[in-house]
C-alpha positions as a printed Julia matrix, in Angstrom:
664×3 Matrix{Float64}:
  15.19   -2.34  -76.56
  17.97   -0.02  -75.39
  15.41    1.96  -73.31
  14.17   -1.26  -71.67
  17.66   -2.56  -70.83
  18.66    0.83  -69.38
  15.5     0.91  -67.25
  16.13   -2.54  -65.79
  19.81   -1.83  -65.1
  18.91    1.47  -63.4
  16.43   -0.22  -61.08
  18.75   -3.1   -60.22
  21.54   -0.66  -59.39
  19.15    1.24  -57.15
  18.44   -1.96  -55.26
  22.03   -2.09  -53.98
  22.26    1.46  -52.61
  22.36    2.42  -48.93
  18.61    2.92  -48.55
  18.2    -0.83  -47.87
  20.17   -0.84  -44.63
  19.93   -4.25  -43.04
  19.34   -4.2   -39.28
  18.07   -7.75  -38.75
  19.34  -11.3   -39.27
  17.52  -14.63  -39.49
  18.1   -16.79  -36.43
  18.87  -20.5   -36.33
  15.75  -20.84  -34.16
  12.78  -21.29  -36.52
  10.6   -18.28  -37.32
  12.77  -15.75  -35.55
  14.81  -12.7   -36.55
  17.12  -10.66  -34.32
  18.62   -7.19  -34.32
  22.0    -7.29  -32.59
  22.51   -3.74  -31.33
  25.88   -2.14  -31.9
  27.13    0.32  -29.29
  25.83    3.81  -30.05
  23.36    2.51  -32.66
  20.04    4.33  -32.54
  16.99    2.98  -34.36
  13.21    2.87  -33.9
  10.43    0.79  -35.43
   6.89   -0.43  -34.77
   5.05   -3.73  -35.06
   1.41   -4.72  -34.62
   0.34   -7.92  -32.87
  -3.21   -9.11  -32.23
  -5.4   -11.55  -30.31
  -9.14  -12.21  -30.44
  -9.98   -9.31  -28.09
  -7.01   -6.95  -28.3
  -4.44   -5.49  -30.64
  -1.27   -3.6   -29.82
   1.18   -1.55  -31.82
   4.53   -1.62  -30.06
   6.67    1.39  -30.91
  10.1     0.29  -29.82
  13.7     1.26  -30.29
  17.09    1.82  -28.76
  18.32    5.34  -28.04
  21.87    6.64  -28.33
  22.57    5.65  -24.71
  21.65    2.04  -25.42
  18.36    2.11  -23.5
  15.11    0.52  -24.64
  12.29    2.91  -25.48
   8.82    1.41  -25.75
   5.35    2.85  -26.26
   2.28    0.59  -26.14
  -0.55    1.63  -28.39
  -3.48   -0.44  -27.15
  -6.66   -1.15  -29.09
  -9.71   -2.95  -27.68
 -11.98   -3.51  -30.71
 -15.05   -4.66  -28.77
 -14.99   -1.78  -26.3
 -16.86    0.59  -28.59
 -16.72    4.35  -28.23
 -18.9     7.19  -29.49
 -19.27    7.78  -32.38
 -19.49    4.05  -32.98
 -18.05    4.24  -36.48
 -15.19    2.62  -38.4
 -12.63    3.96  -35.92
 -14.77    3.53  -32.8
 -12.52    1.17  -30.81
 -11.18    2.11  -27.39
  -7.54    3.1   -27.92
  -4.81    4.36  -25.58
  -1.14    5.1   -26.14
   0.66    4.32  -22.91
   4.27    4.64  -21.8
   3.54    2.57  -18.69
   6.62    0.66  -17.58
   6.1    -1.59  -14.56
   9.85   -1.46  -13.92
   9.98    2.3   -13.41
  10.21    1.89   -9.62
  12.33   -1.28   -9.69
  15.81   -1.28   -8.16
  18.85   -3.53   -8.0
  20.91   -3.1    -4.83
  18.95    0.07   -4.15
  19.62    1.73   -7.51
  17.29    2.36  -10.45
  17.77    0.09  -13.43
  20.3     1.24  -16.02
  20.71   -0.9   -19.07
  22.49   -1.55  -22.32
  20.2    -3.32  -24.8
  21.97   -6.25  -26.42
  19.36   -7.54  -28.87
  15.73   -7.42  -29.93
  14.05  -10.51  -31.37
  10.77  -10.89  -33.26
   9.27  -14.38  -33.26
   5.55  -13.79  -32.88
   6.44  -11.98  -29.69
   8.83   -9.08  -29.11
  11.83   -9.98  -26.95
  14.43   -7.49  -25.74
  17.58   -8.67  -23.99
  19.66   -6.23  -21.95
  22.67   -6.14  -19.71
  22.01   -4.13  -16.53
  24.84   -1.78  -15.62
  25.65   -2.41  -11.94
  29.39   -1.95  -11.51
  32.1    -4.18  -10.08
  31.47   -7.91  -10.09
  27.73   -7.39  -10.05
  26.17   -8.56  -13.3
  22.54   -9.07  -14.23
  20.64   -9.6   -17.46
  17.04   -8.7   -18.2
  14.88  -10.34  -20.84
  11.56   -8.67  -21.66
   8.84  -10.47  -23.65
   5.71   -8.74  -24.99
   2.72  -10.34  -26.74
  -1.07  -10.15  -26.87
  -3.22  -12.72  -25.1
  -4.82  -15.11  -27.57
  -8.26  -14.98  -25.87
  -8.28  -12.12  -23.35
  -8.25   -8.31  -23.83
  -4.69   -7.97  -22.53
  -1.09   -7.29  -23.46
   1.15   -9.66  -21.5
   4.62   -8.6   -20.35
   7.2   -11.0   -18.91
  10.43   -9.79  -17.28
  13.14  -12.36  -16.53
  16.06  -11.23  -14.33
  19.17  -13.43  -14.17
  22.18  -12.94  -11.91
  25.16  -13.7   -14.15
  27.76  -12.32  -11.74
  29.57  -13.8    -8.74
  27.81  -11.94   -5.91
  24.29  -11.92   -4.5
  21.99   -9.19   -5.76
  18.93   -7.62   -4.15
  16.06   -6.95   -6.53
  13.11   -4.75   -5.53
  10.02   -4.91   -7.71
   6.81   -2.91   -7.31
   3.4    -4.51   -7.0
   1.36   -2.73   -9.66
  -2.41   -2.47   -9.33
  -3.78    0.6   -11.09
  -7.2     1.16  -12.66
  -8.05    3.92  -15.12
 -11.74    4.67  -15.7
 -12.65    6.09  -19.1
 -15.19    8.87  -19.6
 -18.65    7.22  -19.41
 -20.05    9.72  -21.91
 -17.67    8.47  -24.59
 -18.32    4.73  -24.29
 -21.15    2.84  -25.97
 -21.42    0.87  -22.72
 -20.43    3.73  -20.44
 -17.11    3.78  -18.63
 -14.47    1.14  -19.32
 -11.8     0.01  -16.85
  -8.19   -0.1   -17.99
  -6.18   -2.31  -15.64
  -2.41   -2.06  -15.21
  -1.3    -4.89  -12.96
   1.64   -7.08  -12.01
   1.53  -10.61  -10.67
   3.62   -9.84   -7.59
   6.25   -7.58   -6.15
   8.62   -7.28   -3.2
  12.26   -7.95   -2.42
  14.04  -10.88   -4.04
  17.59  -11.99   -3.38
  19.24  -13.64   -6.35
  22.32  -15.8    -5.85
  24.76  -16.17   -8.77
  23.11  -18.16  -11.55
  19.58  -17.65  -10.23
  16.71  -16.16  -12.22
  13.43  -14.54  -11.24
  10.41  -13.94  -13.48
   8.03  -11.03  -12.97
   5.02  -10.42  -15.17
   2.5    -7.67  -15.82
  -0.53   -7.08  -18.0
  -2.35   -4.17  -19.56
  -6.02   -5.0   -20.04
  -9.44   -3.36  -20.38
 -13.0    -4.43  -19.58
 -16.53   -3.13  -19.71
 -18.64   -2.99  -16.54
 -20.42   -6.25  -17.4
 -17.18   -8.25  -17.6
 -15.3    -9.94  -14.78
 -11.55   -9.56  -14.78
  -9.8   -12.91  -14.97
  -6.34  -13.34  -13.4
  -3.89  -14.15  -16.17
  -1.05  -16.64  -15.94
   1.7   -15.15  -18.09
   3.5   -18.45  -18.64
   0.31  -20.17  -19.78
  -0.56  -17.2   -22.01
   2.87  -17.36  -23.66
   2.43  -21.09  -24.31
  -0.96  -20.44  -25.96
   0.53  -17.73  -28.18
   3.44  -19.95  -29.21
   1.19  -22.94  -29.88
  -0.97  -20.81  -32.16
   2.07  -19.5   -34.03
   3.27  -23.09  -34.45
  -0.14  -24.02  -35.88
   0.09  -21.24  -38.49
   3.73  -21.72  -39.41
   3.48  -25.53  -39.65
   0.68  -25.32  -42.21
   1.32  -24.3   -45.81
   5.08  -24.46  -45.34
   7.17  -22.96  -48.14
  10.58  -24.52  -48.73
  12.93  -22.88  -51.23
  16.71  -22.37  -51.44
  16.2   -18.75  -50.27
  16.02  -18.42  -46.44
  14.77  -14.82  -46.6
  11.8   -15.77  -48.75
  11.05  -18.8   -46.57
  11.09  -16.69  -43.4
   9.11  -13.79  -44.83
   6.47  -16.28  -45.99
   6.27  -17.85  -42.52
   5.97  -14.47  -40.82
   3.31  -13.34  -43.27
   1.03  -16.12  -42.02
   1.34  -14.82  -38.44
   0.14  -11.33  -39.33
  -2.49  -12.57  -41.78
  -4.01  -15.06  -39.32
  -3.78  -13.26  -35.97
  -5.91  -10.22  -36.79
  -9.36  -11.81  -36.25
 -11.62  -10.43  -33.52
 -14.35  -12.22  -31.56
 -17.14   -9.69  -32.11
 -20.82  -10.04  -31.28
 -21.35  -10.21  -35.04
 -19.1   -13.29  -35.21
 -15.38  -13.57  -36.01
 -14.29  -10.58  -38.1
 -10.87  -10.3   -39.71
  -9.72   -6.69  -39.43
  -6.96   -4.78  -41.19
  -5.68   -3.15  -37.96
  -3.33   -0.19  -38.12
  -4.91    1.6   -35.11
  -7.93    2.33  -37.31
  -9.76   -0.68  -38.72
 -11.16   -3.23  -36.24
 -14.34   -5.23  -35.64
 -15.2    -4.43  -39.25
 -14.77   -5.93  -42.72
 -14.11   -4.53  -46.2
 -14.94   -5.82  -49.67
 -11.28   -5.48  -50.67
  -9.18   -6.32  -47.58
 -11.29   -9.26  -46.45
 -13.43  -10.5   -49.36
 -10.85   -9.97  -52.1
  -7.42  -10.15  -50.45
  -7.43  -12.51  -47.47
 -10.51  -14.74  -47.64
  -9.37  -16.73  -50.73
  -6.11  -17.47  -48.87
  -7.5   -18.88  -45.62
  -8.31  -22.36  -46.99
  -4.68  -22.88  -48.06
  -3.42  -22.31  -44.51
  -6.32  -24.25  -43.04
  -6.73  -22.07  -39.96
 -10.29  -22.93  -38.99
 -10.98  -19.66  -37.2
  -9.81  -17.87  -40.33
 -12.19  -19.89  -42.47
 -14.99  -19.09  -40.01
 -14.21  -15.39  -40.32
 -14.31  -15.62  -44.12
 -17.68  -17.36  -44.15
 -18.99  -14.88  -41.57
 -17.85  -11.9   -43.64
 -19.72  -13.17  -46.68
 -22.78  -13.76  -44.5
 -22.6   -10.14  -43.33
 -22.26   -8.8   -46.88
 -25.16  -10.99  -48.01
 -27.49   -9.19  -45.61
 -27.26   -6.17  -47.9
 -28.43   -7.87  -51.08
 -31.54   -6.07  -52.3
 -34.09   -6.23  -55.14
 -33.46   -2.59  -56.07
 -29.84   -3.44  -57.03
 -28.34   -0.81  -54.76
 -24.61   -1.39  -54.1
 -23.54   -3.6   -51.21
 -21.65   -1.36  -48.74
 -17.89   -1.21  -49.03
 -17.49   -1.92  -45.34
 -19.54   -3.39  -42.49
 -18.49   -1.81  -39.21
 -19.03   -1.73  -35.44
 -19.17   -5.52  -34.91
 -21.66   -5.8   -37.77
 -24.1    -3.16  -36.51
 -23.4    -0.49  -39.14
 -21.89    0.06  -42.55
 -19.78    2.55  -44.49
 -20.16    3.42  -48.17
 -18.55    6.84  -48.25
 -16.8     6.25  -51.58
 -19.92    4.99  -53.34
 -19.67    1.88  -55.47
 -15.94    1.0   -55.55
 -16.54   -2.12  -57.59
 -17.32   -3.87  -54.3
 -19.65   -6.44  -55.89
 -16.81   -7.56  -58.18
 -14.48   -7.83  -55.18
 -17.0    -9.88  -53.19
 -17.89  -12.21  -56.08
 -14.18  -12.71  -56.86
 -13.33  -13.54  -53.24
 -16.4   -15.62  -52.41
 -16.08  -17.82  -55.5
 -12.34  -18.38  -55.02
 -12.84  -19.07  -51.29
 -15.63  -21.58  -51.97
 -13.56  -23.45  -54.55
 -10.42  -23.59  -52.42
 -12.35  -24.6   -49.3
 -13.78  -27.56  -51.19
 -16.97  -27.79  -49.12
 -20.12  -28.2   -51.24
 -22.41  -27.26  -48.35
 -20.57  -23.97  -47.76
 -20.5   -23.32  -51.5
 -24.29  -23.62  -51.65
 -24.56  -21.1   -48.8
 -22.36  -18.67  -50.7
 -23.98  -19.18  -54.1
 -26.82  -16.62  -53.72
 -24.29  -13.9   -52.8
 -22.01  -14.79  -55.71
 -24.94  -14.83  -58.11
 -26.31  -11.49  -56.86
 -22.91   -9.77  -57.11
 -22.34  -11.06  -60.64
 -25.74   -9.81  -61.71
 -25.04   -6.43  -60.1
 -21.83   -6.14  -62.15
 -23.65   -7.28  -65.29
 -26.14   -4.46  -64.82
 -23.23   -2.0   -64.58
 -21.74   -2.88  -67.97
 -21.54    0.18  -70.2
 -22.09    0.5   -73.93
 -18.5    -0.63  -74.57
 -18.88   -3.8   -72.54
 -16.87   -3.06  -69.36
 -18.07   -2.46  -65.8
 -18.65    1.03  -64.44
 -18.14    2.02  -60.81
 -17.94    5.27  -58.85
 -14.33    4.68  -57.76
 -11.96    1.84  -56.93
 -10.5     0.55  -53.68
  -8.32    3.67  -53.32
 -11.59    5.58  -52.82
 -10.78    8.66  -54.86
  -7.22    9.15  -53.64
  -6.24    8.77  -57.3
  -8.56    9.13  -60.32
 -10.34    6.01  -61.53
 -12.68    7.31  -64.24
 -16.15    5.92  -64.87
 -14.89    2.39  -65.6
 -11.57    1.16  -64.23
  -9.38   -1.8   -65.14
  -9.48   -3.32  -61.64
 -13.25   -3.73  -61.39
 -13.63   -5.32  -64.82
 -10.66   -7.66  -64.23
 -12.03   -8.87  -60.9
 -15.45   -9.38  -62.43
 -13.88  -11.42  -65.23
 -12.11  -13.72  -62.77
 -15.28  -14.01  -60.67
 -17.22  -15.17  -63.73
 -14.64  -17.88  -64.41
 -14.64  -19.08  -60.8
 -18.43  -19.03  -60.71
 -18.58  -21.16  -63.86
 -16.3   -23.78  -62.23
 -18.31  -23.67  -59.01
 -21.68  -23.85  -60.77
 -20.58  -26.96  -62.66
 -19.63  -28.78  -59.45
 -22.9   -27.74  -57.81
 -24.94  -29.11  -60.7
 -25.93  -25.68  -62.0
 -25.02  -26.36  -65.61
 -27.07  -23.54  -67.12
 -25.36  -20.97  -64.91
 -21.96  -22.51  -65.61
 -22.47  -22.1   -69.36
 -23.79  -18.55  -69.02
 -20.95  -17.33  -66.83
 -18.3   -18.92  -69.03
 -19.81  -17.19  -72.07
 -19.98  -13.85  -70.25
 -16.35  -14.19  -69.17
 -15.24  -14.84  -72.74
 -17.03  -11.74  -73.98
 -15.78   -9.56  -71.13
 -12.19  -10.56  -71.85
 -12.63   -9.35  -75.43
 -14.16   -6.11  -74.17
 -11.32   -5.5   -71.71
  -8.83   -6.01  -74.52
 -10.7    -3.49  -76.67
 -11.43   -0.81  -74.05
  -8.32   -0.49  -71.85
  -5.21   -1.13  -74.03
  -3.14    1.98  -74.63
   0.4     3.2   -75.12
   1.07    5.02  -71.85
   4.34    6.92  -71.43
   5.81    4.83  -74.24
   4.74    1.42  -72.9
   2.27   -0.85  -74.68
   0.08   -1.56  -71.67
  -3.28   -0.36  -70.29
  -4.87    2.95  -69.49
  -6.3     2.39  -66.03
  -9.4     4.25  -67.19
 -10.35    6.0   -70.42
  -8.21    9.11  -70.83
  -5.55    7.99  -68.33
  -2.14    8.98  -69.72
   0.06    8.41  -66.64
   1.36    4.97  -65.63
  -0.54    3.37  -62.74
   0.46    0.43  -60.55
  -2.9    -1.29  -61.03
  -2.1    -2.06  -64.67
  -0.81   -5.3   -63.09
  -4.36   -6.53  -62.37
  -4.97   -8.31  -65.73
  -1.8   -10.37  -65.17
  -3.27  -11.8   -61.95
  -6.38  -13.08  -63.74
  -4.46  -14.68  -66.63
  -5.01  -11.9   -69.16
  -1.57  -11.75  -70.7
  -2.08  -10.17  -74.13
  -0.13   -7.08  -73.05
   2.08   -8.72  -70.47
   5.38   -7.69  -72.09
   4.73   -3.95  -72.16
   2.95   -4.03  -68.81
   5.86   -5.74  -67.05
   8.34   -3.32  -68.64
   6.23   -0.44  -67.33
   5.9    -1.92  -63.83
   9.63   -2.4   -63.44
  10.57    0.91  -65.04
  12.01    3.78  -62.96
   8.67    5.58  -63.49
   6.9     3.09  -61.21
   9.38    0.9   -59.31
  11.13    2.33  -56.23
  13.07    0.92  -53.3
   9.7     0.33  -51.63
   8.02   -1.31  -54.59
   5.52    0.28  -56.93
   4.39    3.87  -56.87
   0.62    4.1   -57.1
   0.99    6.6   -59.94
   4.12    7.59  -61.82
   5.46   10.92  -60.63
   3.91   10.64  -57.16
   5.56    9.7   -53.86
   2.77    7.36  -52.74
   3.13    3.61  -52.59
   0.68    0.94  -51.44
   2.17   -2.51  -50.89
  -0.98   -4.19  -52.14
  -0.26   -3.16  -55.73
   3.35   -4.37  -55.45
   2.13   -7.71  -54.08
  -0.43   -8.07  -56.86
   2.2    -7.16  -59.44
   4.73   -9.72  -58.23
   2.05  -12.41  -58.3
   0.98  -11.37  -61.8
   4.5   -11.26  -63.22
   5.09  -14.85  -62.08
   1.75  -15.87  -63.6
   2.76  -14.27  -66.88
   5.88  -16.46  -67.0
   8.47  -13.72  -66.36
   9.85  -15.62  -63.39
  13.44  -14.35  -63.63
  12.35  -10.72  -63.42
   9.81  -11.53  -60.74
  12.25  -13.39  -58.48
  14.82  -10.58  -58.44
  12.26   -7.99  -57.44
  10.64  -10.4   -54.98
  14.0   -11.04  -53.29
  14.58   -7.31  -53.01
  11.13   -6.64  -51.61
  11.32   -9.53  -49.12
  14.77   -8.51  -47.86
  13.63   -4.92  -47.37
  10.47   -5.87  -45.48
  11.99   -8.7   -43.41
  15.46   -7.42  -42.53
  15.48   -3.67  -43.24
  14.39   -0.61  -41.3
  10.72   -1.55  -40.85
  10.03   -5.25  -40.25
   8.86   -8.01  -40.5
   5.62   -7.78  -42.54
   4.16   -6.27  -45.69
   2.8    -2.78  -45.03
  -0.2    -0.74  -46.11
   1.09    2.49  -47.6
   3.26    5.59  -47.37
   2.88    8.44  -46.57
  -0.67    7.53  -45.54
  -0.69    5.47  -42.36
   3.08    5.52  -41.89
   3.55    1.99  -43.26
   1.12    0.31  -40.89
   1.21   -3.49  -40.69
  -2.29   -4.0   -42.08
  -2.98   -7.71  -41.96
  -4.57   -8.56  -45.32
  -1.43   -7.4   -47.15
   0.37  -10.35  -45.54
  -2.23  -12.61  -47.12
  -1.43  -11.03  -50.48
   2.24  -11.8   -49.86
   1.39  -15.48  -49.39
  -0.61  -15.52  -52.6
   2.5   -14.54  -54.58
   3.62  -18.14  -53.99
   0.4   -20.16  -54.05
  -1.03  -18.48  -57.16
   2.07  -16.9   -58.7
   5.12  -19.1   -58.25
   3.22  -22.42  -57.96
   0.42  -21.23  -60.24
  -2.44  -22.85  -58.3
  -5.86  -21.98  -59.72
  -8.95  -23.73  -58.26
 -11.06  -25.24  -61.06
 -13.55  -27.09  -58.9
 -14.3   -28.13  -55.33
 -11.7   -30.9   -55.63
  -9.59  -29.86  -58.6
  -7.04  -27.23  -59.54
  -4.6   -26.32  -62.25
  -0.93  -25.97  -61.49
   1.48  -23.79  -63.48
   4.81  -23.76  -61.63
   7.41  -21.11  -62.35
  10.72  -22.37  -60.94
  13.41  -19.61  -61.06
  16.65  -20.52  -62.78
  18.72  -20.27  -59.59
  16.6   -22.86  -57.8
  16.65  -26.62  -58.28
  13.46  -27.26  -56.32
  10.65  -25.73  -54.29
   7.95  -27.27  -52.12
   4.64  -26.36  -50.5
   4.02  -28.71  -47.59
   0.85  -29.3   -45.62
  -1.4   -27.19  -47.85
  -4.95  -27.5   -46.49
  -6.98  -26.41  -49.52
  -9.75  -28.59  -51.03
 -10.34  -30.27  -47.63
  -7.02  -32.09  -47.96
  -3.5   -32.02  -46.66
  -1.4   -31.68  -49.81
   2.32  -31.54  -50.48
   3.47  -30.16  -53.84
   7.11  -30.56  -54.81
   8.72  -29.12  -57.93
  12.18  -30.45  -58.93
  14.31  -29.27  -61.85
  15.16  -31.78  -64.56
  17.13  -31.29  -67.77
  16.14  -29.02  -70.67
  14.02  -26.68  -68.55
  11.69  -29.44  -67.53
  10.23  -29.96  -64.07
   9.18  -33.02  -62.13
   5.9   -32.26  -60.34
   4.99  -34.52  -57.43
   1.79  -34.21  -55.38
   0.95  -36.07  -52.18
  -2.49  -36.24  -50.57
  -2.19  -36.95  -46.84
   1.18  -38.62  -47.4
   0.1   -40.7   -50.4
   1.57  -39.76  -53.78
  -1.23  -39.09  -56.26
   0.69  -37.49  -59.12
   4.19  -37.49  -60.56
   4.64  -35.89  -63.96
   7.27  -34.14  -66.03
   6.32  -30.83  -67.62
   8.05  -27.88  -69.18
   8.75  -25.02  -66.76
   5.82  -22.59  -66.84
   3.27  -24.89  -68.44
  -0.04  -25.89  -66.93
  -1.03  -29.17  -65.35
  -4.51  -30.22  -64.2
  -5.0   -32.05  -60.92
  -8.2   -33.85  -59.96
  -8.29  -35.02  -56.34
């Protein structure tokens, strides 16, 4: 016990050290954070934003002289290059600044950046240094077009002084032609344009707006003039759609805001490919392609809760694409389908992909609540479950060549993740089969799940580095982050020792969980799974402290405002599916929602002691619009109220952390 208490105290003390410098603050304006720049403060960061035909990583910052520095890393996923592989999107890193030749009263612009705001766009506000009574402000706004292959830039100049000012702006109209030998469709045209230019006289109090765009097209496409104001309205309307669905309300503003932002990154990264809508991880690497983990396992089960129809379309399309690779020889389904659906990648062999796909497809079908879609998905679910069944070894667990980390860390012949996902998939399939009238299959899958749970509890348990937890694979004697996986599928026999291990100094760092104790590598996905699992296991007080720390670091620290992929690999890219995993901490962890049918779910709320209530509003799962409110009563009891489209359908009192069934 002394060792455990010391471990927890050590980690909590570490949380308050200087590493977690806070640059950003939450604004009064909804869904907005701002960095107010102090004089002489120098800091740099990057953020990815996406539309249906473009993605951009903005590398931005303020130098020691107070000037904005900005690099635009452009990605056009449907402009394919040779080789047309996983990374075959047209990409360019450009320092193009349409204001380079601009002048005020005949002098080049010199600025002092005042603030940078993130709100689904990137806004930078500056004071221009002019001298005397001359005063002018500049507001820059950057965002991707929702429908077109373009980054939109808006520059608003305002005369805040007492004298007239003369502003000269260049008319930009430049075309770059890419090497035709490197494009699948030959040469592509990269267009750098502004809407207008010339000389503008601004009286005191007057403003002038100038816009530019950075776009790319293939030779078969016609360039469409873009209205920056209209494009901004479309982007903001879409952000409002995402943030006004599945609204989390808690007493913690950081958690509320991080949750809202996570929906932006999770929902925006869907590309209109010739193979249909494809959700892509991003990160200047992964576009117009899908993965069995990122899409099938991580994000697809989450889309129905938000109710973003294009997201649901992308989920159904991804399962359709995977289903094309079902085969009578029982060869593995590829890990990834790439190049707008025209190719595939399986370089790591069988990663347990069938378990990932069955897990995600069954959970998606249940949460979507559409019997017709569920019937479409059933053959894929059934095939993947049978594939896993054929991979069961003599000790009753599932073998695979690797896991989703693809050999970066050892996974043995049978790993804990694959068997755990398969177990959950069997349970979901049994619920789904029952609602589809497939009673024989429902009974079989339920029986198989029961046996697999026993086998998992016999094969993987081990004392690792002094903790009564799991060996990630047979012979594993070093703590691994993925020991959290059983917690997320309601296998809690070794929850106590597993949670102690996860939050020990051997695994927990200022950036969440190390992938393996003793390494420097962290992947946010394991931290996000762990936080969900710890809530599900009932250790809500531990979970909330670490969740607060994680959310504050990611939302208001040095690299904001989303969950990241990994470090050092990828330099903490804002891969999109991780933001879906962040959302699932609340839907499945804190609120304990588990689909049990096409119109039913269990609810196991875990209300932290410092909160008197928490609410999920406008949840779109099960083809409904549901509100779920949890209110603290006396003696650790909770009042659970559920509304269906504004009509209260349930109001019950339960003990905190106990389960409640809801039939719609």
